[in-house]
C-alpha positions in Angstrom: 89.6 109.8 46.2 91.6 109.9 49.5 91.2 111.4 52.9 89.1 110.9 56.0 85.6 109.5 55.3 83.8 112.5 56.7 86.0 114.9 54.7 85.6 112.8 51.6 81.8 112.7 52.0 81.7 116.5 52.4 83.5 116.9 49.1 81.2 114.4 47.5 78.2 116.2 48.8 79.4 119.4 47.1 80.6 117.7 43.9 78.1 114.9 43.4 74.8 115.7 45.2 73.3 117.5 42.2 74.3 114.8 39.8 73.0 112.1 42.1 69.6 113.9 42.4 69.5 114.4 38.7 70.0 110.7 38.0 67.3 109.7 40.5 64.8 112.3 39.3 65.3 111.1 35.7 64.6 107.5 36.8 61.8 108.0 39.4 60.2 111.2 38.2 59.9 112.7 41.6 62.1 115.5 43.0 61.2 115.0 46.7 61.8 111.2 46.5 65.2 111.9 44.8 66.2 114.4 47.5 65.2 112.0 50.3 67.0 109.1 48.8 70.2 111.1 48.1 70.3 112.4 51.6 69.7 109.0 53.1 72.6 107.6 51.0 74.9 110.4 52.3 73.8 109.7 55.9 74.3 105.9 55.5 77.8 106.5 54.1 78.6 108.8 57.1 77.8 105.9 59.4 79.3 103.0 57.5 82.5 104.4 55.8 84.4 105.1 59.0 84.1 101.5 60.0 84.0 99.7 56.6 86.3 101.9 54.7 85.6 104.1 51.6 84.4 102.0 48.6 86.6 101.9 45.5 84.0 104.0 43.6 82.2 106.2 46.2 80.0 107.8 43.6 78.7 104.4 42.4 78.2 103.3 46.0 76.1 106.4 46.7 74.0 105.9 43.6 73.4 102.2 44.3 72.4 103.0 47.9 70.1 105.9 46.9 68.4 103.8 44.3 67.7 101.0 46.8 66.3 103.6 49.3 64.0 105.1 46.6 62.8 101.6 45.6 62.1 100.7 49.2 60.1 103.9 49.6 58.1 103.2 46.5 57.3 99.7 47.7 56.1 101.0 51.1 54.1 104.0 49.9 51.1 103.4 47.6 51.2 107.1 46.5 54.8 106.8 45.3 54.0 103.4 43.7 51.2 105.0 41.6 53.4 107.9 40.7 56.2 105.7 39.6 53.9 103.4 37.6 52.5 106.4 35.7 55.9 107.9 35.1 57.2 104.5 33.8 54.4 104.4 31.3 55.0 107.9 30.1 58.8 107.5 30.1 59.7 103.8 29.7 63.4 104.5 29.0 63.7 106.3 32.4 62.2 103.5 34.5 64.6 102.5 37.4 66.8 99.5 36.8 66.5 96.2 38.7 68.4 96.1 41.9 71.0 93.7 40.6 71.8 95.8 37.6 75.4 96.9 37.4 76.0 100.5 38.5 78.3 102.6 36.4 78.7 105.6 38.7 78.1 109.3 38.1 80.9 110.2 35.7 78.8 110.4 32.6 75.5 112.0 33.4 75.4 115.0 31.1 71.9 114.0 29.8 70.4 113.6 33.3 71.8 117.0 34.6 70.8 118.8 31.4 67.3 117.3 31.8 67.2 118.5 35.4 68.2 122.0 34.3 65.5 122.0 31.6 62.9 121.0 34.1 64.0 123.7 36.5 63.6 126.3 33.7 60.3 125.3 32.4 58.2 128.3 31.3 55.4 127.3 33.8 57.8 128.1 36.6 58.4 131.8 37.4 61.8 133.3 36.6 62.8 133.9 40.2 61.7 130.3 41.1 63.7 129.0 38.1 66.9 130.5 39.5 66.2 129.1 42.9 65.6 125.6 41.5 68.7 125.8 39.3 70.9 126.7 42.3 69.4 124.0 44.5 69.0 121.1 42.1 71.5 121.8 39.3 74.3 123.6 41.2 73.7 121.5 44.3 73.8 124.3 46.9 72.0 123.9 50.2 68.8 125.7 50.9 70.7 128.0 53.2 73.3 128.7 50.6 70.7 129.5 47.9 68.9 131.8 50.3 72.1 133.7 51.0 73.0 133.8 47.3 69.6 135.3 46.4 69.6 137.6 49.4 66.3 136.0 50.7 65.3 134.5 54.0 65.4 130.7 54.2 61.6 130.4 54.7 61.0 132.6 51.6 63.5 130.5 49.6 61.9 127.2 50.8 58.5 128.5 49.8 59.8 129.3 46.3 61.3 125.8 45.9 58.1 124.2 47.2 56.0 126.2 44.8 58.2 125.3 41.9 58.2 121.6 42.7 54.4 121.7 43.0 54.2 123.3 39.5 56.4 120.6 38.1 54.1 117.9 39.5 50.8 119.7 38.7 51.9 120.5 35.1 53.5 117.0 34.7 56.7 118.7 33.5 59.0 116.0 32.1 62.5 115.7 33.4 63.8 115.6 29.9 65.4 117.7 27.1 62.7 118.9 24.8 62.8 117.3 21.3 61.0 120.0 19.5 63.5 122.6 18.2 61.4 125.6 19.3 60.8 124.3 22.8 64.5 123.4 23.1 65.6 126.9 22.0 63.3 128.6 24.5 64.3 126.4 27.4 68.0 126.5 26.5 67.9 130.3 26.7 66.4 130.2 30.2 69.0 127.6 31.3 71.8 129.7 30.0 70.4 132.9 31.6 70.2 131.1 34.9 73.8 129.9 34.6 74.9 133.4 33.7 73.2 134.8 36.8 74.8 132.1 39.0 78.2 133.2 37.7 77.5 136.9 38.0 76.3 136.5 41.6 79.5 134.6 42.4 81.9 136.9 40.5 80.6 140.1 42.1 79.0 139.0 45.4 76.6 141.8 46.3 77.0 141.5 50.1 79.4 140.2 52.7 83.2 140.3 53.1 84.1 138.6 49.8 84.1 140.0 46.3 84.1 136.5 44.7 82.4 133.3 45.8 84.4 130.7 44.0 81.9 128.0 44.7 79.4 129.8 42.6 81.7 130.8 39.7 83.1 127.3 39.6 79.6 125.7 39.7 78.5 128.0 36.8 81.5 127.0 34.7 80.7 123.3 35.5 77.1 123.7 34.5 78.0 125.6 31.3 80.4 122.7 30.4 77.6 120.2 31.0 75.3 122.1 28.5 78.1 122.2 25.9 78.9 118.6 26.4 75.3 117.6 26.0 74.4 120.0 23.2 77.7 120.6 21.3 76.1 122.2 18.2 74.4 125.0 20.1 76.1 128.3 19.4 74.8 130.1 22.5 75.9 127.3 24.8 79.4 127.5 23.4 79.3 131.3 23.6 78.2 131.4 27.3 81.0 129.0 28.3 83.4 131.2 26.3 82.1 134.3 28.0 82.5 132.8 31.5 86.1 131.6 30.7 87.1 135.0 29.3 85.7 136.7 32.4 87.2 134.2 34.8 90.6 134.6 33.2 90.9 138.0 34.8 90.3 136.7 38.3 94.0 136.6 39.3 94.4 140.3 38.7 91.0 141.4 39.9 91.4 141.7 43.6 94.3 143.4 45.4 96.2 142.2 48.5 93.6 143.8 50.8 90.7 142.0 49.1 89.5 145.2 47.3 88.4 145.0 43.7 90.8 146.3 41.0 89.2 148.3 38.1 89.7 146.8 34.6 91.9 149.7 33.6 94.3 149.1 36.5 94.6 145.3 36.3 98.0 143.7 35.6 97.2 141.9 32.4 100.2 139.7 32.6 98.4 137.9 35.4 95.4 137.0 33.3 95.1 133.3 32.6 96.2 133.0 28.9 95.2 129.3 28.6 91.6 130.2 29.7 91.5 133.1 27.3 92.7 130.9 24.5 89.9 128.3 25.2 87.3 131.0 25.6 88.3 132.7 22.4 88.1 129.5 20.4 84.6 128.8 21.7 83.5 132.3 20.8 84.9 132.1 17.3 83.2 128.7 16.8 79.9 130.1 18.1 80.1 133.1 15.8 80.2 130.9 12.8 77.0 129.1 13.7 73.6 130.3 12.4 72.1 130.2 15.9 74.5 132.7 17.3 72.7 135.3 19.5 73.2 137.6 22.5 75.6 135.5 24.5 77.8 135.2 21.3 77.9 139.0 21.1 78.6 139.5 24.8 81.4 136.9 24.5 82.8 138.7 21.5 83.0 141.9 23.6 84.9 140.0 26.3 87.2 138.6 23.7 88.1 142.1 22.4 89.0 143.1 26.0 91.1 139.9 26.4 93.0 140.5 23.2 94.0 144.1 24.1 97.6 144.4 25.4 96.5 147.3 27.6 93.4 149.2 28.5 94.4 152.1 26.3 94.9 150.0 23.3 91.4 148.3 23.5 89.5 148.4 20.2 86.7 150.6 21.5 85.3 151.0 18.0 84.6 147.3 17.7 83.1 147.2 21.2 80.7 150.0 20.3 79.6 148.1 17.2 79.0 145.0 19.2 76.9 146.9 21.8 74.9 148.3 18.8 74.3 144.7 17.7 73.1 143.8 21.2 70.7 146.7 21.3 69.4 145.7 17.9 68.2 142.5 19.6 66.3 144.3 22.2 66.6 147.5 24.4 68.4 146.9 27.7 69.4 149.8 30.0 72.6 148.1 31.2 73.7 147.5 27.6 73.0 151.2 26.9 75.0 152.1 30.0 78.0 150.0 28.8 77.7 151.4 25.3 77.9 154.9 26.7 81.1 154.0 28.6 82.6 152.5 25.4 81.8 155.7 23.5 83.5 157.7 26.2 86.6 155.7 25.4 86.2 155.7 21.7 85.4 159.5 21.5 85.6 161.7 24.6 84.5 161.4 28.2 82.1 164.3 27.6 80.4 162.3 24.8 79.9 159.3 27.0 78.8 161.3 30.0 76.1 163.0 27.9 74.7 159.5 27.0 74.9 158.4 30.7 73.0 161.5 31.8 70.2 160.6 29.5 69.8 157.3 31.4 69.5 158.9 34.9 65.7 158.5 35.0 65.7 154.8 34.1 64.5 153.0 37.2 66.7 149.9 36.6 69.8 152.0 36.7 68.8 154.4 39.5 69.6 151.6 42.0 72.4 150.0 39.9 75.6 151.0 41.7 77.9 150.4 38.6 75.8 153.1 36.8 76.6 155.7 39.5 80.3 154.6 39.5 80.5 155.1 35.8 78.9 158.6 36.2 81.5 159.4 38.9 84.4 158.3 36.7 83.3 160.4 33.7 82.4 163.4 35.9 86.0 163.2 37.3 87.5 163.0 33.8 85.6 166.1 32.6 86.7 168.0 35.8 83.3 168.1 37.7 84.6 167.0 41.1 81.5 167.8 43.1 79.3 165.8 40.7 81.8 162.9 40.9 81.7 163.0 44.7 77.9 162.9 44.7 77.9 159.9 42.3 80.4 158.0 44.3 78.4 158.6 47.5 75.2 157.4 45.8 77.1 154.2 44.6 78.3 153.6 48.1 74.7 153.8 49.4 73.7 151.0 47.0 76.3 148.4 47.9 76.3 146.1 50.9 79.6 144.3 50.3 82.5 145.5 52.4 85.2 145.2 49.6 83.1 147.2 47.2 82.5 149.9 49.8 86.2 150.1 50.5 86.9 150.5 46.7 84.4 153.4 46.5 85.9 155.0 49.7 89.3 155.0 48.0 87.9 156.8 45.0 86.3 159.4 47.3 89.6 159.8 49.2 91.4 160.3 45.8 89.0 163.1 45.0 89.7 164.8 48.3 93.4 164.4 47.8 93.1 165.9 44.4 91.7 169.2 45.6 
């Protein structure tokens, strides 16, 4: 790594902080101690590197320094000493190494990071707190960034994280990957759902001036790769990574020169990332052959059908409807029903799809879901009901805070006026 020490450290904080904390938590069994030691190591580097130069392996240097800081804290604090002694008895393989043990760096810590993700998504922690913990300790975002991502105040977010950490301590939740197959399957589904939400939040940012937050989408892809690397035989892990890659492949064509979203039917498909599509498709096909294939595999298969189509008009909507039927067979979901109605509008007629969407208008989850009202607006337009289309676009505009999304909707409203 090259560059000024402060710039390098800023990059390392973004890229390595979560991994550093994961290693320390796995070895010391205490999240707060790991956070303090990691932060102290970063601060020490900020003081020493400008004068002493950047070490040959910055990651290894940070890990060594953080471990020493943690051990010093344990020696000084009787409470931490007792905690560490108990943790070492329960998890002897995770006990911290001697100070003179060689440090290998942070390049191969899939197990530690996956263990951290599993702890963040323990069933004893509430779903909203699981997401906050994943963003903070697995994705490595700051507290302020997590609060902004979840549209919460910083005090509220801090309270969530504090509550989750207390539950981990009170329930003696191990920082480990469950060995029992049932427990692993349950926790893995929570981890994958959390990663999916991180990606979705970054891919379609609900507020602000940007449509995409690349730091979130990139982090979700990195976390998905970690899970696949640590659990290579898990179909749903492969499928989620495939789904994210197939979605991310559209990114170059998804936003116009003015920063406004481009609808799928209007995207220039020649700009889609074909290498990313090839990798995603391979993962989906592999996942589909495994007996543990589930909802992420079906969702990824839908994304693959879109990716294979040479144009929007030549999309295999029959296959997409069948896949949505398979998703609904696994459990009712209003958003899936909405997407199935849109697919039926393409497979059959706009009127057929509109009739199905109208049946969902009283569903609370969709009433405040702006894509639902956008879908209504499009189909109302296609059947010639301009006034209903205008009302639906206006309702969609009320429900979005992001400037680019509001500009997209305003363009559609202007088109309706121009079409009079």
